[in-house]
N, C-alpha and C positions, 0 to 999 in steps of 0.2 A: 248845820250851818259850819264849816270849817275855818277854823282863824290861823292867820301865823304872822311869823315876824319875818322879816324880809331885809336884805341891803340892799342899795340903790344909789349909787355915786358916792357910796364913802356914808350914808346915812341909813338908820336902822328905821325902818316904817313897820306899822302894821296893817291887814288886811283880810282879807277871806279869799274863797277860795271857790271859784264859779264855772262847773263843768271843766275842769284842771286848768283854769287861768286864774293867775291871781291878779284881783283887783284890791289895789289901796286905798286905804284912810287917806285925808288929809293929814299936813303935817304937825295939826296940833293936837293930831290923835295918834300917836307914833310908835304907843304900847299898848298892852294890856290893860292896864291901870290907869291908862288915859279913857280907852272906852268906857271899862265898869265906872269909871267919875262921873258920866251922862246918864240922867234919867232914860226910860226907855224910848221915851219921845225923842229924844237928843238922838237916839242909838237909830233907832230907824231914821231920821231924817238926814244921816251922812252920808254925802256921797261918797262914789269910787268912781276908778279910775283903771284900765286895764293895764297890766302889766307887762303882763305877758305868759306863757307856759307855766303850768309848776317844774316844770322838768330842767326849766333854763331860770329862774330862781335861785338865788342861794338864801334860805333858809336860815332861821338864827332858833332860840330856845324861843316859843311862844308865849313863856311864861316865866318869869322872871323874879319871885317872890321881896318884899325888903327884909323878910325876916326866914329863918332856918327852914327849910324842908319840913314837912312832918313826916314821919315815918311810923310805921305799925310792924313789929315785930313779930317771927313766929305766927301768922294769922293763916296758915294753910296745912291742914288737918297734914298733908303726906309731908310738909315742907320740916315740921315740929316733930313728926317719927323719924326722919332723915336726919337730926339734930341731934336726937338722943340718942338714934342707933350707932353715930359716927365719934360721939362725947361717952357714949358705955353707961348712960345715965338713965335715969328711968324716968319715961314719958309722963311729964304734967303741964296740961294744957291752962293756960291762963285764965284767970278769970273775968281780967278786964284787960282792953287792947295794952298790948306794952308799948310805949311810945319812946322815940328818940329822935333825935334829928340829924339832919345834913345841910353844913352851910352852903347860903346863897355862892359863893364862888367855888363850889363843887359844880354848877348847873353849865353844860353846853349843850348846844343845839343838835338836830339831824344832820346824817352824812359827814359827823365832824373826827377828826383825830383824834385821841385823846390820848396824852403824853405822860405815861408812868416811869417813875423810878424806880428800876430793878435795885436801888441802893437803899432806898426808903423798905423795900416789902417784895417779896419771891412769892408770893401769894395772894393774887389778884383775884378775885373770883365773880360774877356777873350775878343778877336778880332781876329778873322779868317784872317788872308791875304794873297794875293797874295806877294812874296818878286821879285825883281829885282837886278842881279847881276851884276855888270859895267865890261867890258873886255876888253876896248879898253879908254886912257887916253883922256879925251876930256874937249870941251868948247863950248859954244854956236852953241850945235848939231840942226839943224833944225826938223821939227816932221817928214820930208819925210826920213833923215838919223837914227832918234834915235834906232830902233829898231836894226841899224848894228851896234850899241854900246855893245849891251846888250851879257854877258858871256851864260847868262841862269837864272831859273827860280826858288824858292825854297819856301815853308811853312812857317809861320811864325807865332807866335801866340804875338800880342801886351798886355801881363796882364797889367791893368792897376789898378791902386790904387786912384780911384774915390774922395774919399774925400779927398786925398791929394793932387789931381788935383783940388779940388775946393779951398779947403783951400791956396794953391800957386799962385791960381788965372793966371794960364798958365801950360802947358803940362808937361816939362821936370822933374819934381820930381816925380810927380805922375806915370811916366812911366818907369823912369830908376832906379828905384830899383834893387839890385843884381837877378839877376835868372829872370828877367819879359821879356825875349825874347827869348823863345824858336824858335829853328830855324834847316830846314832840310826835311825829314831826310838825303835829297841830294840835288844836283843842278843837276837838268834835262837841258842840251845845249839846246842851245835855236832854233837849227836848228830842233831839236824833237816835240819843242813845235810847233812850227809855230807862226799861232796868237793867241796872248795870251790876246786877248779882247773876246774871247767865251769860256774863262774856267767853268767847274762847279765850286763851292768852298762852303763850309760847314762845320762846326764846332758841332761837337756832346759834349754835355756834362754826364759824366755817362751812355752814349749809346743812350742819348737824342737827335736829331737832335734839337738847337736854332738858328741856321744859317744857312740858303739854299740859294742860290744864284749864278749869274753868272757874270761874268768879263764882261759883255756886259754892265751890269749897274753901268758903273764906269762913272762921272760927268768928269773927265779927264783920257783918256786912258794913255796906259803907253807913248806911243811917244809923245803925250802931256806933261806926266809929267817928263819926260825925257829932254825936249825942255826949258819947265820951271827953271827947277832947272839948266843946265846947263850955262843958260845963264848967263857970267858975273863969273859962278864960275865953278871953275875944277874938273868934278871927276876923279877918278885913277881906276886902277884894282881893284875888290874885292871893291867898293866901295856896298852897298847893300839901296835898295829904299824899303820900304814899303807902297804899293799900296793905303791903307784905309782896312776898312771891312764893310760888310753888316750890315743891320738891324737884330736885332734879340740876339743884347747886353742885356748883364743883367740888368743893372742899370736903360734901357727903359722898363722894363718889369714893369707887376703889378700883385704884387707887386714886387720890386725887387728881383734879385737873385743876387746874390755874391757867389764867390769860398767859400766852406770847405774845412776842413780838410779832405785827402781821394778824394777829387773829380778829377775824370781822365777827361782830355781834348783830344779830335781828333780833327786835323785840318784836309782836306782833301780837294785836289787841285786836279781834272782832269789833266792825264797826270804827273801829278809829282807822287803822294800819298798821307801818311796818317803820319803826326809828332803828336806824340804820350806824355802829357806829364801827371805827377801825381803832384797834389797838397799837399803838407808837411805844414798846417798853425797852427804855435804855437799859443797857447790862449794868450787874453791879460793881461798885468797884474792888 
């Protein structure tokens, strides 16, 4: 099942997509959080009403967690290799997932134009990622049980200001600027995805494929990520985890390729769909 957030008459609502028609839930269930707060019987009993073809409905971000988006760095072998090569350092693979976060104020929805400041950064980069949405409050989850706490999956673009990342000597600031976390276009329920460890993932920039890989190449798979993150740390319904990006990012290319004004980005993940975003980059002062 595909779950969407959409706008109607100035209100943000939540619903599902059936045969490319958006169906809305009652206004009392206007967010993913409200939906996840219901027990399974309550969810099944929800009435829906047809809104219209998805091509004619303005979609918003399908998930907007109250806390920061959890992210995993250097989680594809190819990306770890290209980072070491670009920096001229020895390849050292992490023994545990490398976690950082993006502020929830960075989140924008599908088909958004993201407004980036050329004064703040001249090195905006793209990162196609599979995002995991947690459906159950949990802690200390075993790898064996980890996929059972997942509600669904979506596409995410971890837009990054590389120069800020380097200047601040940590990842948070360079990855948390407003509008640098496009998510969507919808959440696909976990039962429809099945194994999240065998999904093709790609990034196209102005129609040209820059990243092309498969989640099978993750260093830490989804179950391992959830088990590691939840150890001693409570995860809540709606919490979102970005699972890392494959090789092909802009800063590691020769020469480096950064986002420009008007750049069109497309994250595509098998069984989920395409997350499209356009860049509006203001000139540096």
